[in-house]
Structure formats: C-alpha cells, structure tokens
N, C-alpha and C positions, 0 to 999 in steps of 0.2 A: 504494500500500500504506500509506503514512503517513497519507494523508487518510482511508482506511478505518479505520485504527486509532483516530483521534480520534473518529470517529462510533461505532465499536464501544464505546469507553470511555463515551460518553454514554448508551448503552443501559442501563447499570447504574443510572443516575440515574432514568431513566424507569421502570425495573422497580421501583425502591423507591417511587416515587410512586403506582404503580398498586395499588389495593387488591384487585382481582380475583385469582383464583388464577393460578399460573404457566401452567397449561395454557390457560386462557381468554386470558391475555395473549399467549401465543405464537400461538394460532389467530387472534386478532384482528390481530396484527402481520402474519401471513402474508396475511390478506385484503387489507389495505392494500398489501402488497408485490406481490401478484399484479396488482392494479389498476394500480399505478404502473408496474410492469415491462411489463405488457401494452400500455399506452399508449405506452411508450417503444419497444417492438418495432414497433408499428404506425407510429410516426413514422419509424423506421429502415427501413420497408418490408421487414421480416423477421419474419414470423409465427413464434411459438415452435414450432408443431407442424409446420412445413415442413422437408423434408429430414432427417427423423428416422428412423434405423434402429431395428430391434427391439432390437439390442444397446445402442444409445445410450439408448433408453427405459428398459431394465432398469437401466443405470448411473445414470440420473437418479432413478429410483424408490428405488434403494438409498441414494444420497447424500441424498435428501430425507428418508428415514426416519432416517438418522444425524443430519441437521440438526435434525429434530424432537426427538430424544433430547437433543442438545446444548443446544438452547434451553431445554427444560423443566428440565433439571438445573441449567443456569446460573442461571436465575431463581429456582429453589428455593434455591440457594446464597445469592443476594442477599437474598431475603426472610427466610431463617432466620439467616444469619450476618452480614448487613450488607454494605454496598458493599465495604469494604476486605477483609474475610475472604473473601467469595465471589469477588471479582475475583482476589485473590492465589492462591486455590485453583485457579482456571482458569489462572493464569499458569504453572503447572508443565507446560503442554501441550508445550513444546519437548522435554522429556524423553521424553514418549510419542511425539513425532514422530520423534526419533532412533531409538527402538526399532522403530517401524513401518517406517521406511525401511530399517533393517537387515534386516527380515523380507521386505518386498515388493520392494526394489531391490538386496538383497545389498550394501548400503553399510555396511561394518563400522564401528561406532563407534570414535572415536579415544580416546586417553587423556584428552584435554581434555573429551570428551563424557562419559566415565565420571566425571570429577571434577564435571562439571555435575550429574549425577544425585545425587551425594553432597551437594553444596551445596544443591540444591533440597530434598532430603529434610530436611536440618537446618533450612532456612528454614520448611518446613511445620510441623515440630515446634515452632518458636518461635511461629508464628502461632496454632496450636491453643490455644484458651482453656483447655481441659482435655483429659484423655484419656478422659473419660466420654462415652458416647453419650447420656446423659441431658441433656447440655448442648446447648441448641439451636444455639448458635454453632458448636460442634464439628461437629454434624450438617450445618450449612450449609457448613462447610469441606469436608467429605467430598463433598457434592453438587458443590461447585466443582471439586474434583479430578476427580470423575467426568466433569464437563463437559469438562475439559481433555483427558482420555483419549479421549473420543468425538470431540472436535474434531481431535485428531491423526490419527485414522483418516480423518476427513472430508477433512482437508488433503491427505493422501496420495492419497485417491480422486480429489479434484479435480485433483491433479497429473497423474493418469493420463488425464483427459479434457479438461483445460484447452485443449489445442491443437486439439481437434476441434470445438468449438462455442463461439460467443460467450458471454461471461460473462453478458450480459443474459438470454439464453435459458436457460442453466443455472440461474440464480437463479429465473427465472419457474417453471420446472418443479419445482424443489425446494420452493418455497413452495406450489405447488399440491398437492404430496404432503403437506406439513404440514397443509393444510386437510383433505385426505382422511383423514389419520390422527386428527386431533383434533376435527373438527366434530361427529361423532356423540356425543362425550362432553362438549362444551362449549357446545352450542347454547343450552341454558337459561341458563348463566352469561353468555354474550354478551348475551342479551336483557335480563338483569338488571343489566348493568354500568352504573355511573353515568356521567353526561356527562363528568366530568373524566377518567375512565378512558379514554374513547374519544378524547379529545384527545391524551393521552399515548401511547395505542396507535397513533394515526395518525402521530405523530412517529416512533415506533419503526418502523412499517411503511414510511414513505416515506424517512426519512433514514438510519436505522440498519439497515434491511433492504434495501430496493430499491436505493438509491444506494450505500451502503457495501459491501454484499456483491458487487455487480456490479464495483466497483473491485477488490475482493479477488480474485475469481475470475479476472478478466482479467489481473491482475498475475502469477498463477501460471503463465501461458503462457510467461513468460520468467524467472521466479524459481523456485528450488528451494523445496520446502516447508520445508526447514530454514532458509533465509534469511528466508522469510516469517514463520516462527516467531520469529525474532530481532526483527523489527519489531513484530509483534503483541504481543510481551512487554511493550511500553510501554503497552498498553491499561490495566492497573490503575493506572498513574501518573495518566493522565487521569481515570479513574473516581474515584480517591481525592481528587485535587485538587478535582474538581467537587463531590463530596459534602461536602468540607470547607468550600468556599466557599458553596455554594448551600443545603445542608441542615444546616450546622453539625455534621456527623458526623465529628468528629475521631478518627482511629485511635489506639489505645493505643501506647505506646512499644515494647512487645514486638512488636506487629504491624508497626510501621515497620521494626524491626530485621530481622524475618524476611522482610518484603517486599523490603527493600533487598538482603538476601542473595540472594533468588531472582532478582530482576530484574538485579542486578549480575552474578550468575553466568551468566545467559543471555546478557547483552551481552558479557561477557568471553569466553565460549565461542565465540560467533559472530563475534568481532571480525575474525578472519582472512578 
C-alpha cells in the first residue's frame, strides 16, 4: 500500500506535464495499463477472462466505470487547480470512505471520525483560493473533491470483491472498461497527441496504473478501506514535494496550512 501511494503521488506530476485533455490522458493511460497487466497475467498463467462469473463481471464493469469517473475528475482537478490544490482536494477521500462504510457495512462513525470530517472541511476552506466559481483554481479544487468522493465509493466496492479475485485481474478488467467508456470520445485526440505526451502517458499506464493499482487492490484483501485511506492520504505529500522539486511549483502558505490540517487530521484519526 505504501509503495502504491508513492506511485499514485507521481501520477499528478505526469498529469501536469501532459498537454492533452484529461479524458485523452486517462484513455491512453488505460491502454498502456491493459497491455502491461495482460502480459503480467499471461506470465502468471492466469488469463483475466478465466473463471469469471456473471456477477463478478457486473462488479468489474461497475468498478471500472467508477474508476473512469475518478481518473477524469482527478486530472481535471490537477490541470485546473495545480498539483497541490487538486491533490489536496482528493485527499479528503477518507471522509467519504467513512460515510460509505457507515452506509454499506453499518460501521457507525466514531466521535474521532466526526471530528475528522470537521477538520477536513476547515482545511478545504483554507485551500480554496476563493469562493467564486469563476476562479479556475477553485473549480479545480471542486473537481479534486469530487474525485475523492468517487474514489471512496470505489475503495468500498473493491473491499467487497478484493478477496474473490487477484488484484492483477481486477485492474486489467477495470482498465478495459475505461477504454470502452472513453475511446469513442477520445480516438481523435489520441491520434493527435504529441510524442512527449505518449511518453508521459506510458509512464502513467505502466507505473502509476498497472503496477501501483495492482498493489493497491491486492492490499485491500487484508486491509480495511478505512486503513487504506489513512495510507493513501500521504499521496498529496509526495505529489506536492515532487512538483516543488521537479516543476518549481511551490504551494502558497495558505495551501500548506490547509493541506497540513487535512493530512494531519486523517493521520490522527486513523492512528488507532
């Protein structure tokens, strides 16, 4: 899970470097991911389509559609709000995970988790450049928060199916669904993407999708989605540090304060 978090954090950097649209980026990423994961399944002598029930296929299609929405909204947040704002908007996803588990697993939130919701909300207010929807960075933050909400639903869905299918196969099917959802709308954009975009998209597909997401799903077989949320909360830390060092994209003091409050609250809440 920690290794996956580092790779997830680097995905924001690649997303900022790619000039193509978020949908084109996500579809290209999934193409590389399907190839990488397909070869991995063949090497493991476990074809993705073998031993798949109708119910399992439905679950994979649903989670693949959720993953499509998560990726597109996440990279919209990065492109519009910047690495720091978009990543920290996503970092609120443990709050949504707590709410989802309360609904799906009847796991009642504790007083600590209610306090987490309050602190994360304050942190988001601090991060927001303004309260106007005409501010591009604020819109980027909202896309990031939307990405976190979708990701929470996806994490809970993966928890339901993690023990029934290897993570490599789950990830392969989900990326195949992403291609099916986006390719009809992005084929022209993919054909027109510059060479540098394809290099960064390839890195996203192999490192930050195929390898990282396989590690993530496999870990959910033994970790609760709530504990996974605690570890994944460190993703913005890696994203912001990498953007600061590699792209000279230094976050504002207010962003650091709000981000510190969000990440600190998540770590404190999950410390037990």
